[in-house]
Each structure stands twice: as C-alpha cells, then as structure tokens.
Gaussian input, Z-matrix of N, CA and C with variables (Angstrom, degrees):
# hf/3-21g

backbone

0 1
 N
 C     1     B1
 C     2     B2     1     A1
 N     3     B3     2     A2     1     D1
 C     4     B4     3     A3     2     D2
 C     5     B5     4     A4     3     D3
 N     6     B6     5     A5     4     D4
 C     7     B7     6     A6     5     D5
 C     8     B8     7     A7     6     D6
 N     9     B9     8     A8     7     D7
 C    10    B10     9     A9     8     D8
 C    11    B11    10    A10     9     D9
 N    12    B12    11    A11    10    D10
 C    13    B13    12    A12    11    D11
 C    14    B14    13    A13    12    D12
 N    15    B15    14    A14    13    D13
 C    16    B16    15    A15    14    D14
 C    17    B17    16    A16    15    D15
 N    18    B18    17    A17    16    D16
 C    19    B19    18    A18    17    D17
 C    20    B20    19    A19    18    D18
 N    21    B21    20    A20    19    D19
 C    22    B22    21    A21    20    D20
 C    23    B23    22    A22    21    D21
 N    24    B24    23    A23    22    D22
 C    25    B25    24    A24    23    D23
 C    26    B26    25    A25    24    D24
 N    27    B27    26    A26    25    D25
 C    28    B28    27    A27    26    D26
 C    29    B29    28    A28    27    D27
 N    30    B30    29    A29    28    D28
 C    31    B31    30    A30    29    D29
 C    32    B32    31    A31    30    D30
 N    33    B33    32    A32    31    D31
 C    34    B34    33    A33    32    D32
 C    35    B35    34    A34    33    D33
 N    36    B36    35    A35    34    D34
 C    37    B37    36    A36    35    D35
 C    38    B38    37    A37    36    D36
 N    39    B39    38    A38    37    D37
 C    40    B40    39    A39    38    D38
 C    41    B41    40    A40    39    D39
 N    42    B42    41    A41    40    D40
 C    43    B43    42    A42    41    D41
 C    44    B44    43    A43    42    D42
 N    45    B45    44    A44    43    D43
 C    46    B46    45    A45    44    D44
 C    47    B47    46    A46    45    D45
 N    48    B48    47    A47    46    D46
 C    49    B49    48    A48    47    D47
 C    50    B50    49    A49    48    D48
 N    51    B51    50    A50    49    D49
 C    52    B52    51    A51    50    D50
 C    53    B53    52    A52    51    D51
 N    54    B54    53    A53    52    D52
 C    55    B55    54    A54    53    D53
 C    56    B56    55    A55    54    D54
 N    57    B57    56    A56    55    D55
 C    58    B58    57    A57    56    D56
 C    59    B59    58    A58    57    D57
 N    60    B60    59    A59    58    D58
 C    61    B61    60    A60    59    D59
 C    62    B62    61    A61    60    D60
 N    63    B63    62    A62    61    D61
 C    64    B64    63    A63    62    D62
 C    65    B65    64    A64    63    D63
 N    66    B66    65    A65    64    D64
 C    67    B67    66    A66    65    D65
 C    68    B68    67    A67    66    D66
 N    69    B69    68    A68    67    D67
 C    70    B70    69    A69    68    D68
 C    71    B71    70    A70    69    D69
 N    72    B72    71    A71    70    D70
 C    73    B73    72    A72    71    D71
 C    74    B74    73    A73    72    D72
 N    75    B75    74    A74    73    D73
 C    76    B76    75    A75    74    D74
 C    77    B77    76    A76    75    D75
 N    78    B78    77    A77    76    D76
 C    79    B79    78    A78    77    D77
 C    80    B80    79    A79    78    D78
 N    81    B81    80    A80    79    D79
 C    82    B82    81    A81    80    D80
 C    83    B83    82    A82    81    D81
 N    84    B84    83    A83    82    D82
 C    85    B85    84    A84    83    D83
 C    86    B86    85    A85    84    D84
 N    87    B87    86    A86    85    D85
 C    88    B88    87    A87    86    D86
 C    89    B89    88    A88    87    D87
 N    90    B90    89    A89    88    D88
 C    91    B91    90    A90    89    D89
 C    92    B92    91    A91    90    D90
 N    93    B93    92    A92    91    D91
 C    94    B94    93    A93    92    D92
 C    95    B95    94    A94    93    D93
 N    96    B96    95    A95    94    D94
 C    97    B97    96    A96    95    D95
 C    98    B98    97    A97    96    D96
 N    99    B99    98    A98    97    D97
 C   100   B100    99    A99    98    D98
 C   101   B101   100   A100    99    D99
 N   102   B102   101   A101   100   D100
 C   103   B103   102   A102   101   D101
 C   104   B104   103   A103   102   D102
 N   105   B105   104   A104   103   D103
 C   106   B106   105   A105   104   D104
 C   107   B107   106   A106   105   D105
 N   108   B108   107   A107   106   D106
 C   109   B109   108   A108   107   D107
 C   110   B110   109   A109   108   D108
 N   111   B111   110   A110   109   D109
 C   112   B112   111   A111   110   D110
 C   113   B113   112   A112   111   D111
 N   114   B114   113   A113   112   D112
 C   115   B115   114   A114   113   D113
 C   116   B116   115   A115   114   D114
 N   117   B117   116   A116   115   D115
 C   118   B118   117   A117   116   D116
 C   119   B119   118   A118   117   D117
 N   120   B120   119   A119   118   D118
 C   121   B121   120   A120   119   D119
 C   122   B122   121   A121   120   D120
 N   123   B123   122   A122   121   D121
 C   124   B124   123   A123   122   D122
 C   125   B125   124   A124   123   D123
 N   126   B126   125   A125   124   D124
 C   127   B127   126   A126   125   D125
 C   128   B128   127   A127   126   D126
 N   129   B129   128   A128   127   D127
 C   130   B130   129   A129   128   D128
 C   131   B131   130   A130   129   D129
 N   132   B132   131   A131   130   D130
 C   133   B133   132   A132   131   D131
 C   134   B134   133   A133   132   D132
 N   135   B135   134   A134   133   D133
 C   136   B136   135   A135   134   D134
 C   137   B137   136   A136   135   D135
 N   138   B138   137   A137   136   D136
 C   139   B139   138   A138   137   D137
 C   140   B140   139   A139   138   D138
 N   141   B141   140   A140   139   D139
 C   142   B142   141   A141   140   D140
 C   143   B143   142   A142   141   D141
 N   144   B144   143   A143   142   D142
 C   145   B145   144   A144   143   D143
 C   146   B146   145   A145   144   D144
 N   147   B147   146   A146   145   D145
 C   148   B148   147   A147   146   D146
 C   149   B149   148   A148   147   D147
 N   150   B150   149   A149   148   D148
 C   151   B151   150   A150   149   D149
 C   152   B152   151   A151   150   D150
 N   153   B153   152   A152   151   D151
 C   154   B154   153   A153   152   D152
 C   155   B155   154   A154   153   D153
 N   156   B156   155   A155   154   D154
 C   157   B157   156   A156   155   D155
 C   158   B158   157   A157   156   D156
 N   159   B159   158   A158   157   D157
 C   160   B160   159   A159   158   D158
 C   161   B161   160   A160   159   D159
 N   162   B162   161   A161   160   D160
 C   163   B163   162   A162   161   D161
 C   164   B164   163   A163   162   D162
 N   165   B165   164   A164   163   D163
 C   166   B166   165   A165   164   D164
 C   167   B167   166   A166   165   D165
 N   168   B168   167   A167   166   D166
 C   169   B169   168   A168   167   D167
 C   170   B170   169   A169   168   D168
 N   171   B171   170   A170   169   D169
 C   172   B172   171   A171   170   D170
 C   173   B173   172   A172   171   D171
 N   174   B174   173   A173   172   D172
 C   175   B175   174   A174   173   D173
 C   176   B176   175   A175   174   D174
 N   177   B177   176   A176   175   D175
 C   178   B178   177   A177   176   D176
 C   179   B179   178   A178   177   D177
 N   180   B180   179   A179   178   D178
 C   181   B181   180   A180   179   D179
 C   182   B182   181   A181   180   D180
 N   183   B183   182   A182   181   D181
 C   184   B184   183   A183   182   D182
 C   185   B185   184   A184   183   D183
 N   186   B186   185   A185   184   D184
 C   187   B187   186   A186   185   D185
 C   188   B188   187   A187   186   D186
 N   189   B189   188   A188   187   D187
 C   190   B190   189   A189   188   D188
 C   191   B191   190   A190   189   D189
 N   192   B192   191   A191   190   D190
 C   193   B193   192   A192   191   D191
 C   194   B194   193   A193   192   D192
 N   195   B195   194   A194   193   D193
 C   196   B196   195   A195   194   D194
 C   197   B197   196   A196   195   D195
 N   198   B198   197   A197   196   D196
 C   199   B199   198   A198   197   D197
 C   200   B200   199   A199   198   D198
 N   201   B201   200   A200   199   D199
 C   202   B202   201   A201   200   D200
 C   203   B203   202   A202   201   D201
 N   204   B204   203   A203   202   D202
 C   205   B205   204   A204   203   D203
 C   206   B206   205   A205   204   D204
 N   207   B207   206   A206   205   D205
 C   208   B208   207   A207   206   D206
 C   209   B209   208   A208   207   D207
 N   210   B210   209   A209   208   D208
 C   211   B211   210   A210   209   D209
 C   212   B212   211   A211   210   D210
 N   213   B213   212   A212   211   D211
 C   214   B214   213   A213   212   D212
 C   215   B215   214   A214   213   D213
 N   216   B216   215   A215   214   D214
 C   217   B217   216   A216   215   D215
 C   218   B218   217   A217   216   D216
 N   219   B219   218   A218   217   D217
 C   220   B220   219   A219   218   D218
 C   221   B221   220   A220   219   D219
 N   222   B222   221   A221   220   D220
 C   223   B223   222   A222   221   D221
 C   224   B224   223   A223   222   D222
 N   225   B225   224   A224   223   D223
 C   226   B226   225   A225   224   D224
 C   227   B227   226   A226   225   D225
 N   228   B228   227   A227   226   D226
 C   229   B229   228   A228   227   D227
 C   230   B230   229   A229   228   D228

   B1=1.4408
   B2=1.5245
   B3=1.3164
   B4=1.4578
   B5=1.5263
   B6=1.3142
   B7=1.4561
   B8=1.5283
   B9=1.3061
   B10=1.4656
   B11=1.5298
   B12=1.3299
   B13=1.4687
   B14=1.5280
   B15=1.3182
   B16=1.4603
   B17=1.5291
   B18=1.3307
   B19=1.4692
   B20=1.5257
   B21=1.3298
   B22=1.4738
   B23=1.5245
   B24=1.3293
   B25=1.4549
   B26=1.5132
   B27=1.3367
   B28=1.4602
   B29=1.5263
   B30=1.3307
   B31=1.4588
   B32=1.5173
   B33=1.3121
   B34=1.4543
   B35=1.5199
   B36=1.3195
   B37=1.4606
   B38=1.5192
   B39=1.3261
   B40=1.4599
   B41=1.5231
   B42=1.3129
   B43=1.4605
   B44=1.5236
   B45=1.3288
   B46=1.4672
   B47=1.5165
   B48=1.3291
   B49=1.4594
   B50=1.5251
   B51=1.3312
   B52=1.4583
   B53=1.5221
   B54=1.3381
   B55=1.4672
   B56=1.5256
   B57=1.3234
   B58=1.4574
   B59=1.5240
   B60=1.3149
   B61=1.4608
   B62=1.5243
   B63=1.3393
   B64=1.4663
   B65=1.5270
   B66=1.3337
   B67=1.4650
   B68=1.5288
   B69=1.3122
   B70=1.4616
   B71=1.5303
   B72=1.3246
   B73=1.4622
   B74=1.5262
   B75=1.3152
   B76=1.4694
   B77=1.5293
   B78=1.3252
   B79=1.4617
   B80=1.5271
   B81=1.3219
   B82=1.4665
   B83=1.5270
   B84=1.3270
   B85=1.4681
   B86=1.5226
   B87=1.3333
   B88=1.4626
   B89=1.5298
   B90=1.3234
   B91=1.4496
   B92=1.5130
   B93=1.3275
   B94=1.4642
   B95=1.5218
   B96=1.3300
   B97=1.4565
   B98=1.5218
   B99=1.3386
   B100=1.4639
   B101=1.5214
   B102=1.3246
   B103=1.4510
   B104=1.5181
   B105=1.3302
   B106=1.4635
   B107=1.5218
   B108=1.3143
   B109=1.4604
   B110=1.5305
   B111=1.3216
   B112=1.4590
   B113=1.5217
   B114=1.3159
   B115=1.4585
   B116=1.5233
   B117=1.3244
   B118=1.4580
   B119=1.5210
   B120=1.3319
   B121=1.4568
   B122=1.5281
   B123=1.3167
   B124=1.4595
   B125=1.5081
   B126=1.3327
   B127=1.4615
   B128=1.5127
   B129=1.2950
   B130=1.4571
   B131=1.5300
   B132=1.3237
   B133=1.4659
   B134=1.5305
   B135=1.3194
   B136=1.4642
   B137=1.5234
   B138=1.3354
   B139=1.4570
   B140=1.5098
   B141=1.3270
   B142=1.4563
   B143=1.5188
   B144=1.3256
   B145=1.4665
   B146=1.5232
   B147=1.3285
   B148=1.4542
   B149=1.5286
   B150=1.3250
   B151=1.4582
   B152=1.5209
   B153=1.3378
   B154=1.4588
   B155=1.5266
   B156=1.3368
   B157=1.4635
   B158=1.5215
   B159=1.3281
   B160=1.4618
   B161=1.5217
   B162=1.2991
   B163=1.4587
   B164=1.5189
   B165=1.3117
   B166=1.4636
   B167=1.5265
   B168=1.3349
   B169=1.4580
   B170=1.5160
   B171=1.3022
   B172=1.4525
   B173=1.5189
   B174=1.3202
   B175=1.4529
   B176=1.5175
   B177=1.3249
   B178=1.4601
   B179=1.5171
   B180=1.3084
   B181=1.4613
   B182=1.5196
   B183=1.3195
   B184=1.4653
   B185=1.5142
   B186=1.3089
   B187=1.4617
   B188=1.5206
   B189=1.3033
   B190=1.4731
   B191=1.5236
   B192=1.3327
   B193=1.4661
   B194=1.5293
   B195=1.3400
   B196=1.4613
   B197=1.5305
   B198=1.3313
   B199=1.4616
   B200=1.5262
   B201=1.3198
   B202=1.4587
   B203=1.5323
   B204=1.3283
   B205=1.4604
   B206=1.5288
   B207=1.3337
   B208=1.4615
   B209=1.5210
   B210=1.3210
   B211=1.4700
   B212=1.5190
   B213=1.3492
   B214=1.4560
   B215=1.5170
   B216=1.3290
   B217=1.4600
   B218=1.5296
   B219=1.3409
   B220=1.4615
   B221=1.5295
   B222=1.3206
   B223=1.4634
   B224=1.5320
   B225=1.3047
   B226=1.4717
   B227=1.5201
   B228=1.3237
   B229=1.4785
   B230=1.4963
   A1=107.99
   A2=116.84
   A3=119.72
   A4=110.47
   A5=116.93
   A6=122.77
   A7=112.07
   A8=117.73
   A9=121.16
   A10=111.28
   A11=118.41
   A12=122.97
   A13=113.52
   A14=117.62
   A15=122.10
   A16=110.40
   A17=115.71
   A18=121.12
   A19=109.93
   A20=117.07
   A21=119.77
   A22=110.75
   A23=116.28
   A24=122.46
   A25=113.56
   A26=117.51
   A27=120.48
   A28=110.43
   A29=114.90
   A30=121.17
   A31=108.56
   A32=115.78
   A33=120.98
   A34=110.21
   A35=114.64
   A36=122.09
   A37=106.95
   A38=116.67
   A39=121.10
   A40=109.35
   A41=116.59
   A42=121.04
   A43=111.65
   A44=116.55
   A45=119.68
   A46=109.53
   A47=115.73
   A48=119.77
   A49=110.68
   A50=115.27
   A51=120.08
   A52=113.49
   A53=117.86
   A54=119.35
   A55=112.52
   A56=118.17
   A57=122.33
   A58=107.88
   A59=116.20
   A60=120.56
   A61=112.88
   A62=118.61
   A63=119.71
   A64=111.06
   A65=117.82
   A66=120.99
   A67=109.40
   A68=116.36
   A69=121.88
   A70=110.54
   A71=117.09
   A72=120.78
   A73=112.02
   A74=117.36
   A75=121.09
   A76=110.03
   A77=116.94
   A78=120.49
   A79=111.49
   A80=117.13
   A81=119.60
   A82=111.29
   A83=117.46
   A84=120.30
   A85=111.87
   A86=117.52
   A87=122.06
   A88=112.30
   A89=117.00
   A90=121.45
   A91=113.76
   A92=116.60
   A93=122.03
   A94=108.46
   A95=116.12
   A96=122.06
   A97=110.97
   A98=117.82
   A99=119.28
   A100=109.50
   A101=116.71
   A102=122.20
   A103=113.23
   A104=117.44
   A105=121.08
   A106=110.93
   A107=115.35
   A108=121.22
   A109=108.71
   A110=116.23
   A111=122.29
   A112=108.67
   A113=115.37
   A114=121.28
   A115=108.84
   A116=116.41
   A117=120.66
   A118=106.77
   A119=116.48
   A120=121.40
   A121=112.09
   A122=117.11
   A123=119.67
   A124=111.63
   A125=114.06
   A126=121.40
   A127=109.10
   A128=116.77
   A129=120.48
   A130=108.50
   A131=117.41
   A132=120.04
   A133=112.20
   A134=114.78
   A135=123.48
   A136=113.59
   A137=116.67
   A138=120.69
   A139=114.55
   A140=117.44
   A141=121.65
   A142=112.04
   A143=116.41
   A144=120.97
   A145=113.97
   A146=114.33
   A147=123.60
   A148=107.45
   A149=116.61
   A150=122.50
   A151=109.05
   A152=115.95
   A153=121.59
   A154=110.00
   A155=115.67
   A156=122.43
   A157=108.54
   A158=115.88
   A159=122.77
   A160=107.47
   A161=117.02
   A162=119.69
   A163=110.14
   A164=116.06
   A165=118.92
   A166=113.06
   A167=118.25
   A168=119.11
   A169=115.14
   A170=119.43
   A171=121.07
   A172=110.08
   A173=115.69
   A174=122.52
   A175=108.27
   A176=116.45
   A177=121.14
   A178=108.91
   A179=115.78
   A180=121.31
   A181=109.37
   A182=115.13
   A183=121.72
   A184=109.21
   A185=115.41
   A186=119.56
   A187=108.78
   A188=116.32
   A189=119.94
   A190=111.83
   A191=117.17
   A192=118.54
   A193=111.73
   A194=118.10
   A195=121.15
   A196=110.42
   A197=116.99
   A198=121.54
   A199=111.49
   A200=116.19
   A201=121.43
   A202=112.04
   A203=117.37
   A204=122.40
   A205=113.73
   A206=117.42
   A207=121.67
   A208=109.60
   A209=116.57
   A210=121.89
   A211=109.56
   A212=115.64
   A213=120.92
   A214=110.66
   A215=114.40
   A216=122.17
   A217=106.08
   A218=116.82
   A219=121.02
   A220=109.10
   A221=115.42
   A222=122.44
   A223=108.41
   A224=116.63
   A225=120.50
   A226=108.72
   A227=115.91
   A228=121.26
   A229=112.61
   D1=144.70
   D2=177.82
   D3=-114.55
   D4=169.09
   D5=-174.34
   D6=-63.53
   D7=-26.92
   D8=178.68
   D9=-67.20
   D10=-26.41
   D11=-179.13
   D12=-79.94
   D13=-11.55
   D14=-174.61
   D15=-79.82
   D16=134.07
   D17=179.25
   D18=-80.72
   D19=151.12
   D20=175.67
   D21=-57.01
   D22=137.17
   D23=-178.81
   D24=96.12
   D25=-16.26
   D26=179.80
   D27=-82.75
   D28=140.65
   D29=175.67
   D30=-99.01
   D31=138.73
   D32=-178.45
   D33=-134.21
   D34=162.25
   D35=173.02
   D36=-110.88
   D37=128.16
   D38=179.83
   D39=-73.21
   D40=127.62
   D41=179.92
   D42=-98.07
   D43=-54.07
   D44=-175.25
   D45=-152.91
   D46=135.74
   D47=173.48
   D48=-141.03
   D49=31.13
   D50=-176.95
   D51=-90.96
   D52=0.76
   D53=-176.96
   D54=-70.99
   D55=-21.46
   D56=178.64
   D57=-128.84
   D58=121.62
   D59=-173.43
   D60=-64.51
   D61=-37.45
   D62=-178.58
   D63=-68.86
   D64=-39.04
   D65=177.03
   D66=-66.99
   D67=-41.29
   D68=179.16
   D69=-57.19
   D70=-50.65
   D71=-178.51
   D72=-70.02
   D73=-33.52
   D74=177.92
   D75=-61.73
   D76=-48.45
   D77=-178.96
   D78=-68.06
   D79=-40.37
   D80=177.58
   D81=-62.47
   D82=-38.31
   D83=179.19
   D84=-67.38
   D85=-23.33
   D86=176.25
   D87=-86.81
   D88=-3.30
   D89=-178.96
   D90=84.93
   D91=17.12
   D92=-179.98
   D93=-95.84
   D94=126.09
   D95=-177.36
   D96=-121.89
   D97=156.13
   D98=173.04
   D99=-57.15
   D100=137.88
   D101=-177.37
   D102=96.99
   D103=-13.32
   D104=178.49
   D105=-74.47
   D106=152.75
   D107=177.28
   D108=-96.07
   D109=133.60
   D110=174.97
   D111=-131.46
   D112=159.25
   D113=178.27
   D114=-127.15
   D115=130.21
   D116=175.14
   D117=-77.38
   D118=120.51
   D119=-176.71
   D120=-91.90
   D121=-33.98
   D122=-179.06
   D123=-178.78
   D124=173.47
   D125=179.19
   D126=-130.76
   D127=133.48
   D128=175.95
   D129=-73.69
   D130=146.38
   D131=-179.32
   D132=-70.37
   D133=164.23
   D134=174.11
   D135=60.04
   D136=39.00
   D137=175.53
   D138=79.32
   D139=19.11
   D140=179.41
   D141=-75.86
   D142=-173.03
   D143=-175.36
   D144=-72.32
   D145=167.94
   D146=178.43
   D147=-106.71
   D148=131.49
   D149=178.96
   D150=-90.85
   D151=131.61
   D152=-174.14
   D153=-130.57
   D154=141.19
   D155=176.10
   D156=-110.23
   D157=130.60
   D158=178.21
   D159=-125.29
   D160=121.53
   D161=-176.55
   D162=75.16
   D163=-154.01
   D164=-176.32
   D165=-94.73
   D166=-22.17
   D167=-175.20
   D168=-137.12
   D169=8.27
   D170=-178.39
   D171=-102.88
   D172=121.72
   D173=177.64
   D174=-122.57
   D175=141.24
   D176=174.80
   D177=-152.07
   D178=168.12
   D179=-179.80
   D180=-121.17
   D181=147.07
   D182=176.54
   D183=-126.60
   D184=144.26
   D185=172.10
   D186=-66.58
   D187=152.52
   D188=-179.23
   D189=-61.91
   D190=-37.74
   D191=179.59
   D192=-68.74
   D193=-24.86
   D194=174.27
   D195=-76.57
   D196=-41.84
   D197=-179.79
   D198=-62.09
   D199=-30.90
   D200=179.61
   D201=-64.75
   D202=-22.68
   D203=-176.57
   D204=-91.83
   D205=-0.05
   D206=-175.29
   D207=-106.19
   D208=115.41
   D209=178.72
   D210=-80.92
   D211=133.97
   D212=-178.41
   D213=-135.54
   D214=166.65
   D215=174.13
   D216=-129.64
   D217=130.21
   D218=-179.15
   D219=-64.84
   D220=132.64
   D221=177.38
   D222=-88.46
   D223=121.92
   D224=178.74
   D225=-75.50
   D226=137.91
   D227=-177.83
   D228=-72.96

C-alpha cells in the first residue's frame, strides 16, 4: 500500500521511500525516517497535495505523485 491510498484520519507507519531519490531526500530533510508514524490529515481538491502530520507538531504537504512512491503500513488503533 502507498501513502496515496491512505484515507484522511488514518495513521500509518512509513516502510520505504527510497525508490525515488528526490522524495527520499525531501523526507529526510524534514526529519521523517522509515518506521516513523504519520497521519494523513486531508487532501486538497482537484488533484492537489496531501496534508500530513508527523509527530505532534510537524505538518507538511506532499504532491500526489510523491505520495504514490511511499510504501506504508496502516497502523491499527
């Protein structure tokens, strides 16, 4: 499953995002590592970016084509 498949409000654990070097470095520069938990907060309409929460106070957005390259596992509540 990839991050694009995750519904808003779902928490996931990042498994792998090394398939694309620019996405890999982007997430590492934000302090996001494989194994970290993130939550999809929302999606912009008309193919816009996905809003993501990492930790308790870090929010960022990813393009949909970037989210498609990030493998995740759904975190059970």
